[in-house]
DSSP file (Angstrom, degrees, kcal/mol; ACC not computed):
  #  RESIDUE AA STRUCTURE BP1 BP2  ACC     N-H-->O    O-->H-N    N-H-->O    O-->H-N    TCO  KAPPA ALPHA  PHI   PSI    X-CA   Y-CA   Z-CA
    1    1 A M              0   0    0      0, 0.0     2,-0.2     0, 0.0    68,-0.0   0.000 360.0 360.0 360.0 129.1   18.0    1.2  -11.0
    2    2 A K        -     0   0    0      1,-0.1     2,-0.0     2,-0.1    75,-0.0  -0.527 360.0-108.0 -86.8 157.4   16.3   -2.0   -9.9
    3    3 A S     >  -     0   0    0     -2,-0.2     4,-2.5     1,-0.1     5,-0.2  -0.322  35.3-103.5 -67.1 161.1   12.6   -2.7  -10.0
    4    4 A A  H  > S+     0   0    0      1,-0.2     4,-2.4     2,-0.2     5,-0.2   0.906 124.0  46.9 -52.5 -45.5   10.6   -2.9   -6.8
    5    5 A D  H  > S+     0   0    0      1,-0.2     4,-2.4     2,-0.2     5,-0.2   0.924 111.1  51.0 -71.4 -39.8   10.6   -6.8   -7.0
    6    6 A E  H  > S+     0   0    0      1,-0.2     4,-2.4     2,-0.2    -1,-0.2   0.886 110.6  49.4 -62.9 -39.5   14.3   -7.0   -7.8
    7    7 A T  H  X S+     0   0    0     -4,-2.5     4,-2.1     1,-0.2    -2,-0.2   0.949 111.4  49.6 -66.3 -44.5   15.1   -4.8   -4.8
    8    8 A A  H  X S+     0   0    0     -4,-2.4     4,-2.2     2,-0.2    -2,-0.2   0.886 111.1  47.8 -58.9 -41.8   12.9   -7.0   -2.6
    9    9 A I  H  X S+     0   0    0     -4,-2.4     4,-2.8     2,-0.2     5,-0.2   0.893 109.5  54.9 -68.1 -38.9   14.5  -10.2   -3.8
   10   10 A A  H  X S+     0   0    0     -4,-2.4     4,-2.2    -5,-0.2    -2,-0.2   0.901 108.2  48.6 -61.6 -35.2   17.9   -8.5   -3.2
   11   11 A I  H  X S+     0   0    0     -4,-2.1     4,-2.7     2,-0.2    -2,-0.2   0.908 110.2  51.5 -72.3 -35.9   16.8   -7.8    0.5
   12   12 A L  H  X S+     0   0    0     -4,-2.2     4,-1.5     2,-0.2    -2,-0.2   0.920 111.0  47.8 -64.1 -40.9   15.7  -11.4    0.9
   13   13 A S  H  X S+     0   0    0     -4,-2.8     4,-0.6     1,-0.2    -1,-0.2   0.864 113.7  47.4 -64.9 -36.8   19.1  -12.7   -0.4
   14   14 A W  H >< S+     0   0    0     -4,-2.2     3,-1.0    -5,-0.2    -2,-0.2   0.891 108.9  53.3 -70.2 -39.3   20.9  -10.3    1.9
   15   15 A L  H >< S+     0   0    0     -4,-2.7     3,-1.8     1,-0.2     7,-0.5   0.839  99.1  65.1 -64.4 -31.0   18.8  -11.3    4.8
   16   16 A A  H 3< S+     0   0    0     -4,-1.5    -1,-0.2     1,-0.3    -2,-0.2   0.791 102.9  48.4 -60.2 -28.6   19.7  -15.0    4.1
   17   17 A S  T << S+     0   0    0     -3,-1.0    -1,-0.3    -4,-0.6    -2,-0.2   0.413 103.3  65.9 -95.2   5.3   23.3  -14.1    4.9
   18   18 A E    X>  -     0   0    0     -3,-1.8     4,-2.6    -4,-0.2     3,-0.8  -0.674  65.0-176.5-121.0  73.5   22.3  -12.4    8.1
   19   19 A P  H 3> S+     0   0    0      0, 0.0     4,-2.6     0, 0.0     5,-0.2   0.785  79.8  51.2 -50.2 -39.1   20.9  -15.2   10.4
   20   20 A E  H 3> S+     0   0    0      1,-0.2     4,-1.8     2,-0.2     5,-0.1   0.933 116.2  41.0 -63.0 -44.8   19.8  -12.9   13.3
   21   21 A L  H <> S+     0   0    0     -3,-0.8     4,-3.6     2,-0.2    -1,-0.2   0.902 113.1  53.1 -70.0 -40.6   17.9  -10.6   11.0
   22   22 A M  H  X S+     0   0    0     -4,-2.6     4,-2.7    -7,-0.5     5,-0.2   0.901 110.5  48.6 -59.6 -41.8   16.4  -13.4    8.9
   23   23 A S  H  X S+     0   0    0     -4,-2.6     4,-2.0    -5,-0.3    -1,-0.2   0.892 112.9  48.4 -68.4 -34.4   15.1  -15.1   12.1
   24   24 A R  H  X S+     0   0    0     -4,-1.8     4,-2.6    -5,-0.2     5,-0.2   0.960 112.0  47.6 -67.3 -49.3   13.6  -11.8   13.3
   25   25 A F  H  X S+     0   0    0     -4,-3.6     4,-2.6     1,-0.2     6,-0.3   0.913 112.6  49.0 -59.7 -41.2   12.0  -11.2    9.9
   26   26 A L  H  X>S+     0   0    0     -4,-2.7     4,-1.2     2,-0.2     5,-0.9   0.894 112.0  49.9 -66.4 -36.3   10.5  -14.8    9.7
   27   27 A A  H  <5S+     0   0    0     -4,-2.0     3,-0.3    -5,-0.2    -2,-0.2   0.939 115.0  43.7 -66.9 -44.9    9.2  -14.4   13.3
   28   28 A L  H  <5S+     0   0    0     -4,-2.6    -2,-0.2     1,-0.2    -1,-0.2   0.824 118.3  42.7 -66.7 -34.8    7.5  -11.1   12.4
   29   29 A S  H  <5S-     0   0    0     -4,-2.6    -1,-0.2    -5,-0.2    -2,-0.2   0.590 101.3-128.3 -92.9  -8.5    6.1  -12.2    9.2
   30   30 A G  T  <5 +     0   0    0     -4,-1.2     2,-0.3    -3,-0.3    -3,-0.2   0.650  65.2 131.5  72.8  14.6    4.9  -15.6   10.3
   31   31 A T      < -     0   0    0     -5,-0.9     2,-0.3    -6,-0.3    -1,-0.3  -0.737  48.4-142.5-102.3 143.1    6.6  -17.2    7.5
   32   32 A D    >   -     0   0    0     -2,-0.3     3,-1.6    -3,-0.1     4,-0.4  -0.728  27.1-109.0-106.9 160.7    8.8  -20.3    8.0
   33   33 A I  G >  S+     0   0    0     -2,-0.3     3,-0.9     1,-0.3     4,-0.3   0.814 115.3  60.3 -57.3 -33.5   12.1  -21.0    6.1
   34   34 A G  G 3  S+     0   0    0      1,-0.2    -1,-0.3     2,-0.1     3,-0.2   0.738 106.6  45.5 -67.9 -26.0   10.5  -23.8    4.0
   35   35 A S  G <> S+     0   0    0     -3,-1.6     4,-2.9     1,-0.2    -1,-0.2   0.384  81.9  99.7-101.8   5.2    7.9  -21.5    2.5
   36   36 A L  H <> S+     0   0    0     -3,-0.9     4,-2.2    -4,-0.4     5,-0.2   0.918  78.8  55.5 -56.5 -48.2   10.2  -18.6    1.5
   37   37 A R  H  4 S+     0   0    0     -4,-0.3     4,-0.3    -3,-0.2    -1,-0.2   0.894 113.4  39.7 -55.9 -45.9   10.4  -19.7   -2.1
   38   38 A Q  H >4 S+     0   0    0     -4,-0.2     3,-2.0     1,-0.2     4,-0.3   0.940 114.2  53.8 -66.9 -49.5    6.7  -19.6   -2.6
   39   39 A A  H >< S+     0   0    0     -4,-2.9     3,-1.7     1,-0.3     6,-0.3   0.769  93.6  71.3 -56.8 -28.0    6.2  -16.5   -0.5
   40   40 A A  T 3< S+     0   0    0     -4,-2.2    -1,-0.3     1,-0.3    -2,-0.2   0.652  92.5  59.3 -63.3 -20.6    8.8  -14.6   -2.6
   41   41 A G  T <  S+     0   0    0     -3,-2.0    -1,-0.3    -4,-0.3    -2,-0.2   0.594  86.3  93.0 -81.8 -11.9    6.1  -14.7   -5.4
   42   42 A D    X>  -     0   0    0     -3,-1.7     4,-2.4    -4,-0.3     3,-0.5  -0.708  67.1-150.3 -90.4 119.9    3.6  -12.8   -3.3
   43   43 A P  H 3> S+     0   0    0      0, 0.0     4,-2.7     0, 0.0     5,-0.2   0.895  98.6  54.0 -58.5 -38.3    3.7   -9.0   -3.7
   44   44 A G  H 3> S+     0   0    0      2,-0.2     4,-1.8     1,-0.2     5,-0.1   0.875 108.1  48.5 -60.7 -35.7    2.5   -8.6   -0.1
   45   45 A F  H <> S+     0   0    0     -3,-0.5     4,-1.9    -6,-0.3    -1,-0.2   0.910 111.4  50.6 -72.5 -40.5    5.3  -10.7    1.2
   46   46 A L  H  X S+     0   0    0     -4,-2.4     4,-1.9    -7,-0.2    -2,-0.2   0.900 109.2  51.0 -59.9 -42.0    7.7   -8.6   -1.0
   47   47 A G  H  X S+     0   0    0     -4,-2.7     4,-2.6    -5,-0.2    -1,-0.2   0.897 107.4  54.7 -61.7 -39.9    6.2   -5.3    0.5
   48   48 A G  H  X S+     0   0    0     -4,-1.8     4,-1.9     2,-0.2    -2,-0.2   0.865 105.4  53.0 -65.6 -37.0    6.8   -6.9    3.9
   49   49 A L  H  X S+     0   0    0     -4,-1.9     4,-1.4     2,-0.2    -1,-0.2   0.931 113.4  41.9 -58.6 -50.5   10.5   -7.4    3.2
   50   50 A V  H  X S+     0   0    0     -4,-1.9     4,-2.4     1,-0.2    -2,-0.2   0.898 112.6  52.6 -71.2 -39.3   11.0   -3.9    2.2
   51   51 A A  H  X S+     0   0    0     -4,-2.6     4,-1.7     1,-0.2    -1,-0.2   0.879 103.9  59.9 -65.4 -35.9    8.9   -2.5    5.1
   52   52 A F  H  < S+     0   0    0     -4,-1.9     4,-0.2     1,-0.2    -1,-0.2   0.904 111.2  40.2 -55.7 -46.3   11.1   -4.6    7.5
   53   53 A L  H >< S+     0   0    0     -4,-1.4     3,-1.2     1,-0.2     7,-0.6   0.868 113.0  53.8 -70.7 -38.4   14.1   -2.6    6.2
   54   54 A M  H 3< S+     0   0    0     -4,-2.4    -2,-0.2     1,-0.2    -1,-0.2   0.751 101.4  60.1 -67.7 -23.8   12.4    0.6    6.1
   55   55 A E  T 3< S+     0   0    0     -4,-1.7     2,-0.4     1,-0.2    -1,-0.2   0.548 108.7  44.5 -84.7  -7.6   11.2    0.3    9.8
   56   56 A H    X>  -     0   0    0     -3,-1.2     4,-2.3    -4,-0.2     3,-0.5  -0.871  66.8-164.9-140.8 105.0   14.9    0.1   11.1
   57   57 A E  H 3> S+     0   0    0     -2,-0.4     4,-3.1     1,-0.2     5,-0.3   0.906  88.6  56.2 -56.3 -51.6   17.4    2.6    9.6
   58   58 A P  H 3> S+     0   0    0      0, 0.0     4,-1.6     0, 0.0    -1,-0.2   0.851 111.6  44.2 -53.0 -37.1   20.5    0.8   10.9
   59   59 A T  H <> S+     0   0    0     -3,-0.5     4,-2.4     2,-0.2    -2,-0.2   0.911 112.5  52.1 -70.9 -47.3   19.4   -2.3    9.1
   60   60 A L  H  X S+     0   0    0     -4,-2.3     4,-2.1    -7,-0.6     5,-0.2   0.924 112.3  45.1 -50.8 -50.7   18.4   -0.4    6.0
   61   61 A M  H  X S+     0   0    0     -4,-3.1     4,-2.6     1,-0.2    -1,-0.2   0.852 111.1  54.2 -67.2 -35.3   21.9    1.3    5.9
   62   62 A A  H  X S+     0   0    0     -4,-1.6     4,-2.7    -5,-0.3    -1,-0.2   0.917 109.9  46.9 -63.0 -44.8   23.6   -2.1    6.5
   63   63 A F  H  X S+     0   0    0     -4,-2.4     4,-1.7     2,-0.2     6,-0.4   0.879 113.2  48.5 -67.1 -39.6   21.7   -3.6    3.5
   64   64 A C  H  X>S+     0   0    0     -4,-2.1     4,-1.4    -5,-0.2     5,-0.6   0.888 115.2  44.2 -70.4 -39.2   22.6   -0.6    1.3
   65   65 A A  H  <5S+     0   0    0     -4,-2.6    -2,-0.2    -5,-0.2    -1,-0.2   0.932 114.2  49.5 -70.8 -43.2   26.2   -0.7    2.2
   66   66 A G  H  <5S+     0   0    0     -4,-2.7    -2,-0.2    -5,-0.2    -1,-0.2   0.770 124.2  28.6 -62.7 -29.2   26.5   -4.5    1.9
   67   67 A T  H  <5S-     0   0    0     -4,-1.7    -1,-0.2    -5,-0.2    -2,-0.2   0.459 101.6-118.5-118.2  -1.1   24.9   -4.7   -1.5
   68   68 A G  T  <5 +     0   0    0     -4,-1.4    -3,-0.2     1,-0.3    -4,-0.1   0.729  61.9 149.6  76.2  19.6   25.7   -1.3   -3.1
   69   69 A T      < -     0   0    0     -5,-0.6    -1,-0.3    -6,-0.4    -2,-0.1  -0.741  49.6-123.0 -93.9 131.2   22.0   -0.4   -3.3
   70   70 A P    >>  -     0   0    0      0, 0.0     3,-1.6     0, 0.0     4,-1.1  -0.470  18.0-126.4 -65.2 135.4   21.1    3.3   -3.1
   71   71 A P  H 3> S+     0   0    0      0, 0.0     4,-2.1     0, 0.0     5,-0.2   0.840 109.9  67.1 -56.2 -27.9   18.6    3.9   -0.2
   72   72 A E  H 3> S+     0   0    0      1,-0.2     4,-2.8     2,-0.2     5,-0.2   0.881  95.1  56.2 -55.4 -37.7   16.5    5.7   -2.9
   73   73 A D  H <> S+     0   0    0     -3,-1.6     4,-2.7     1,-0.2    -1,-0.2   0.927 107.2  47.7 -59.1 -45.6   16.0    2.3   -4.5
   74   74 A V  H  X S+     0   0    0     -4,-1.1     4,-2.6     1,-0.2    -1,-0.2   0.898 111.0  50.4 -65.2 -39.1   14.6    0.9   -1.3
   75   75 A V  H  X S+     0   0    0     -4,-2.1     4,-2.5     2,-0.2    -1,-0.2   0.937 111.2  49.3 -64.6 -43.2   12.3    3.8   -0.8
   76   76 A R  H  X S+     0   0    0     -4,-2.8     4,-2.6     1,-0.2    -2,-0.2   0.908 111.6  48.5 -57.9 -44.7   11.0    3.5   -4.4
   77   77 A A  H  X S+     0   0    0     -4,-2.7     4,-2.3     2,-0.2     5,-0.3   0.881 109.7  52.3 -64.6 -37.0   10.4   -0.2   -3.9
   78   78 A H  H  X>S+     0   0    0     -4,-2.6     4,-2.4     2,-0.2     5,-0.5   0.931 112.9  46.2 -59.9 -47.2    8.6    0.5   -0.5
   79   79 A Q  H  X5S+     0   0    0     -4,-2.5     4,-1.5     1,-0.2    -2,-0.2   0.904 114.7  46.3 -64.4 -40.3    6.3    3.0   -2.3
   80   80 A A  H  <5S+     0   0    0     -4,-2.6    -1,-0.2     1,-0.2    -2,-0.2   0.863 122.3  33.8 -74.2 -33.3    5.7    0.7   -5.2
   81   81 A L  H  <5S+     0   0    0     -4,-2.3   -34,-0.2    -5,-0.2    -2,-0.2   0.703 133.0  26.7 -94.5 -20.4    5.0   -2.5   -3.0
   82   82 A S  H  <5S-     0   0    0     -4,-2.4    -3,-0.2    -5,-0.3    -2,-0.2   0.602 104.9-120.0-115.5 -16.4    3.3   -0.8    0.0
   83   83 A G     << -     0   0    0     -4,-1.5    -1,-0.1    -5,-0.5    -2,-0.1  -0.079  48.4 -49.9  89.0 160.7    1.8    2.3   -1.5
   84   84 A P        -     0   0    0      0, 0.0     2,-0.2     0, 0.0    -5,-0.0  -0.340  66.8 -97.0 -67.1 150.4    2.7    5.8   -0.3
   85   85 A A        -     0   0    0      1,-0.1     2,-0.9     2,-0.0     3,-0.1  -0.486  27.9-144.8 -62.3 130.4    2.6    6.6    3.3
   86   86 A D    >   +     0   0    0     -2,-0.2     3,-1.4     1,-0.2     4,-0.3  -0.792  20.8 176.3-102.9  92.9   -0.6    8.3    4.5
   87   87 A F  G >   +     0   0    0     -2,-0.9     3,-0.7     1,-0.3    -1,-0.2   0.580  69.8  74.9 -72.5 -11.2    0.5   10.6    7.2
   88   88 A A  G 3  S+     0   0    0      1,-0.2    -1,-0.3     2,-0.2    -2,-0.0   0.746  86.7  65.3 -69.5 -25.9   -3.0   12.0    7.7
   89   89 A D  G <         0   0    0     -3,-1.4    -1,-0.2     1,-0.2    -2,-0.2   0.703 360.0 360.0 -73.5 -17.9   -3.9    8.8    9.5
   90   90 A G    <         0   0    0     -3,-0.7    -1,-0.2    -4,-0.3    -2,-0.2   0.495 360.0 360.0 -94.9 360.0   -1.5    9.5   12.4
């Protein structure tokens, strides 16, 4: 089982091989390709990476299939980096 940070970095590495998804993530996050290395050290950015996958199940499943990562690892990383979902707010 990977740590939350390791899972997030694995997501970033996978996105780098998926240009359309990477472009979409960069646009949504407001990050440019030149600042990715620095951003990768920010827990908020890592949480955003994991949330990006969690918000679109087909992308989540493509990542899991492409990297051999169990979906549960992504869920754990999401909880660790973003905190548990508060369904009472909705």
